[in-house]
C-alpha positions in Angstrom: 240.6 131.3 -14.2 237.5 134.0 -15.7 235.8 137.4 -14.7 233.3 139.1 -16.0 233.8 142.9 -15.7 230.3 144.2 -14.7 230.1 147.5 -15.3 232.8 149.2 -18.4 232.0 152.0 -20.6 233.5 151.1 -23.5 231.7 153.3 -25.4 233.2 156.1 -24.2 237.1 157.9 -25.4 239.8 156.7 -25.6 238.2 153.2 -25.3 235.9 153.0 -27.9 238.2 154.5 -30.4 240.3 150.8 -30.0 237.6 147.7 -28.4 239.1 145.3 -30.8 242.3 145.7 -28.9 241.1 146.7 -25.1 238.7 142.5 -25.7 241.9 141.1 -27.3 244.4 141.9 -23.9 240.5 141.6 -21.6 241.2 138.3 -22.4 244.6 137.2 -22.4 244.4 138.9 -19.4 241.6 136.1 -17.9 238.3 139.1 -18.8 236.4 137.2 -20.6 233.1 138.8 -20.2 231.9 142.5 -19.6 228.9 144.3 -19.5 229.0 147.9 -20.8 226.8 150.7 -19.3 225.0 153.2 -21.0 224.7 156.6 -19.2 222.5 158.4 -21.9 219.9 157.6 -24.3 221.9 157.7 -27.6 225.2 155.9 -25.3 222.3 153.4 -24.7 221.5 152.8 -27.9 226.1 152.6 -28.9 226.4 150.5 -26.1 223.6 147.2 -27.0 225.1 147.9 -30.8 228.4 147.3 -29.2 227.7 144.5 -27.2 225.1 142.7 -30.4 228.9 142.5 -32.2 231.1 140.6 -29.4 230.9 137.3 -28.4 230.3 137.2 -24.2 229.6 141.5 -24.2 226.1 142.7 -23.0 224.4 145.9 -21.9 222.4 148.0 -19.6 221.0 151.1 -20.2 220.0 153.7 -18.5 220.1 157.4 -17.8 222.7 158.4 -15.3 221.9 160.7 -12.3 224.1 163.6 -14.2 221.3 163.9 -17.2 218.1 163.2 -14.6 217.0 167.4 -16.5 217.1 166.4 -19.9 215.2 162.7 -19.5 211.6 163.2 -19.7 208.6 161.3 -21.0 209.6 160.7 -24.9 213.1 159.8 -23.6 211.9 157.4 -20.5 209.8 155.9 -23.0 212.4 155.1 -25.5 214.2 153.8 -22.9 211.6 151.2 -22.2 211.9 150.1 -26.3 215.6 150.0 -25.7 215.9 148.3 -23.0 214.0 145.5 -24.5 216.5 144.9 -27.6 218.9 142.2 -27.3 221.6 141.5 -25.3 219.8 144.3 -22.0 220.9 142.9 -19.6 220.7 145.1 -16.8 219.2 149.0 -16.6 221.0 151.8 -15.0 223.1 153.1 -14.5 219.9 154.3 -11.9 220.4 156.1 -8.8 221.5 160.2 -7.4 224.7 162.0 -7.6 224.5 164.4 -4.7 228.2 165.2 -5.1 227.2 166.9 -8.7 224.6 167.5 -8.8 224.3 168.3 -11.8 220.8 167.9 -12.2 218.4 169.2 -9.5 217.7 166.8 -6.8 214.0 166.6 -7.4 214.6 165.6 -11.4 217.6 162.4 -10.5 214.6 160.9 -8.5 212.1 161.9 -10.7 214.4 159.9 -13.3 215.0 157.2 -10.9 211.8 156.4 -9.9 210.6 155.6 -13.4 213.8 153.9 -14.0 213.0 151.4 -11.4 209.6 150.9 -13.5 210.7 150.5 -16.2 213.0 147.3 -14.7 209.6 146.6 -13.5 208.4 146.6 -16.4 210.4 144.9 -18.9 211.7 142.0 -16.1 215.6 143.6 -16.0 217.9 144.5 -12.5 219.2 147.8 -11.9 222.6 149.2 -11.5 222.6 152.3 -8.7 225.0 154.9 -8.9 224.3 156.4 -5.6 227.0 159.4 -4.0 226.6 161.4 -1.5 222.4 160.6 -1.4 222.5 156.5 0.2 220.4 157.3 2.9 217.5 158.8 -0.3 218.4 155.8 -2.3 217.9 153.6 -0.4 214.5 155.0 0.8 213.9 155.8 -3.3 214.3 152.0 -3.6 212.4 151.1 -0.7 209.6 153.0 -0.9 209.8 152.3 -5.5 212.1 148.8 -5.9 209.4 146.6 -4.5 209.2 143.7 -7.3 212.6 143.5 -9.0 214.8 141.7 -10.7 217.5 142.6 -9.1 220.2 146.0 -7.1 223.3 146.1 -7.5 225.0 149.1 -6.0 228.0 149.7 -8.4 231.8 150.8 -7.6 230.4 151.3 -4.5 232.4 153.2 -1.9 230.5 153.2 1.2 231.2 151.9 5.2 231.1 148.5 5.8 227.8 149.2 8.1 225.7 150.8 4.6 227.0 147.7 3.3 225.4 145.7 5.7 222.3 147.4 5.1 222.3 146.6 1.0 222.8 143.5 2.6 220.1 142.9 4.7 217.4 144.1 1.8 218.9 141.1 0.1 220.5 142.7 -2.9 224.2 143.0 -4.2 227.7 145.0 -3.9 229.6 145.7 -7.0 233.9 147.2 -6.4 236.0 149.0 -8.6 240.0 149.3 -8.2 239.4 152.4 -5.5 238.8 149.4 -3.2 242.7 149.5 -3.3 243.9 153.1 -3.5 245.4 153.4 -0.4 242.4 156.0 0.9 239.8 153.9 0.9 240.1 151.8 3.8 236.5 152.4 4.0 235.8 151.1 0.7 238.0 147.4 2.1 236.0 147.3 5.2 233.5 147.1 3.5 234.4 144.5 1.1 234.9 142.9 4.3 232.0 142.1 5.1 230.3 141.0 1.5 230.7 138.1 0.8 231.5 136.0 -2.7 227.9 134.9 -3.8 226.5 139.0 -2.8 229.8 140.5 -4.4 230.5 142.2 -7.9 234.2 143.5 -10.1 234.5 146.0 -12.5 236.8 148.9 -13.9 233.9 151.3 -14.5 236.7 152.2 -17.3 237.8 154.3 -18.2 238.2 156.0 -15.2 239.8 154.8 -11.5 242.8 151.9 -13.2 243.9 150.1 -10.0 246.9 149.6 -8.2 250.0 148.9 -9.1 248.5 150.7 -12.1 246.8 153.5 -10.9 248.5 156.2 -13.0 248.3 154.0 -16.1 245.1 155.8 -18.5 242.9 154.9 -19.5 241.6 151.9 -17.3 240.0 149.0 -19.6 238.7 145.8 -18.5 242.4 144.2 -18.4 243.3 146.5 -16.0 240.7 144.0 -13.8 242.5 141.3 -12.6 245.1 143.7 -10.2 241.6 144.4 -7.9 240.7 141.5 -8.4 244.3 139.8 -6.8 243.6 142.5 -4.0 240.2 141.4 -3.2 241.2 137.8 -2.6 243.6 138.9 -0.9 241.0 141.1 1.9 239.5 137.9 1.5 241.5 135.6 2.2 240.7 133.3 -0.6 242.8 132.0 -3.9 243.0 133.9 -6.9 241.0 131.1 -8.9 238.7 130.8 -6.4 237.9 134.3 -6.3 237.2 134.8 -9.5 234.6 131.3 -9.9 232.8 132.4 -6.8 232.5 136.3 -8.1 231.7 135.1 -11.7 229.3 132.7 -10.8 227.8 135.6 -8.7 227.2 138.0 -11.6 225.9 135.5 -14.0 223.7 134.3 -11.8 222.3 137.8 -10.6 222.9 139.7 -15.1 221.7 136.1 -16.2 223.8 135.8 -19.0 224.0 132.5 -20.4 221.4 132.0 -22.9 223.0 135.0 -24.6 226.1 134.3 -26.7 226.2 135.5 -30.2 228.9 134.9 -33.1 231.9 136.9 -33.0 233.3 139.3 -35.4 236.2 141.0 -33.3 
């Protein structure tokens, strides 16, 4: 069995202090590939540098909506240059977060649209963060998302109806350990309607450890097997078949083949 953690933050503490150990434990658990995701210009550079050190590790680069207020024209131009580096497989995470509103909503929308322009120019898919802003996220994607290489809603926490809207537009849905939480029935109903050829799984580590290890901190890729087991049971398929299908989906979406580099771990 091989799984891909399609959304991790291996540059975040405390994981960043023990990346070799994180990778070793992950491989032992059957999670053999990782996408580490940048949330700022500095963090995106770190993600690309880290991915360059490990076989089967890749990077997504972006400026999180929380930090949209700091993303001026110069920062966005520099992000475009980072996006052209080796082993970068996606733009993001980007989108809208109207739950915290750490950045003003007009700034979030401006930076989101700029990320879509960058993704289209460099030919990479987009990793979407959307919290309490589903309708607004769809409006911007409908208006500005033409010609994108792909769209995935990461850490999906919406309803089954919202998942159907995402699927109807040809996009993808990714689930974290949240789907295992007792209070996440709506997320489970959403997972039921997403076919395996449009589904990916992730940790979003170091956050949101899945049940039955929810109390374990930090979350890390090795723990994603619990999410996979839960989703496989929810979908009524064997774990091996679930892993093969979702891995195939991730490889296709992020176009991972051909990015292998020698391991120095």
